[in-house]
C-alpha positions, 0 to 999 in steps of 0.5 A: 495479454492486454497491457492492463494485465501486464501492468498487474502482474508485474505489480503484484512480483514488486508487492509479493502477493498475486490478488484473486480478486483484481478490482482490488488491487486496481481501485488500489492504485488509482489516486483521488485526482484520476477518478476526478478526470475519469469516473472510478472508484479510488482509493479513499475508502481503501485507504482508511481500513489500509493504515487499521491494517498495518497498525496491526499488522507492525505491532504483531511483527514488532511483538513476534520480534521481541517487543513486549510492550507499549513503550516498547512497541508503539514508538518503534510503530509510529515511526514505521508507519508516518508517510515518511516510512511508509513512502520509504517501502514504497519505493523499495517495491517501485510502486509509484510507475502504477499508481494512476494520478490526474495529469495535473498529478504527474505534471507535477509528480506527484507520484513522486511525493511521501504522500501519495504514495503512503497512502497508496500503500495503505491502499495496497494494504486494505486491497490484500486484506480484502482480497486474502485476508488477513493472515496472507496480508501479514506474510506479505507486508513482513516481508515489504518492512524485513527489506 
């Protein structure tokens, strides 16, 4: 088994989701700094879609917890989807070591920054959505935000 496959298996266990198409996961883990040094697709396009997926999933989870109005849902969702909130979830999951960063980013320890962790979590949400659809994404993310 190759090191890349082992890494993917480890992060899939951490995320609680097994990818059918691991290319989605691979792209979600590539930060722009890495792709500038090693030409490949990065997580940029996934971040935008992941942001939208996160908003929808978090809204549904809050409704399931009994929050029924926009006034009750929005402030709680906004708090959870802030960079610091997403970074906390990413740290709890332990995704930092799996993020592919550029050499300068590594030297400056960007893999632990709230910004990079939050963007990567958004990208991973999109990757799960592309690979498994909305219901599997919601099921997976519910475990992330309940822990």
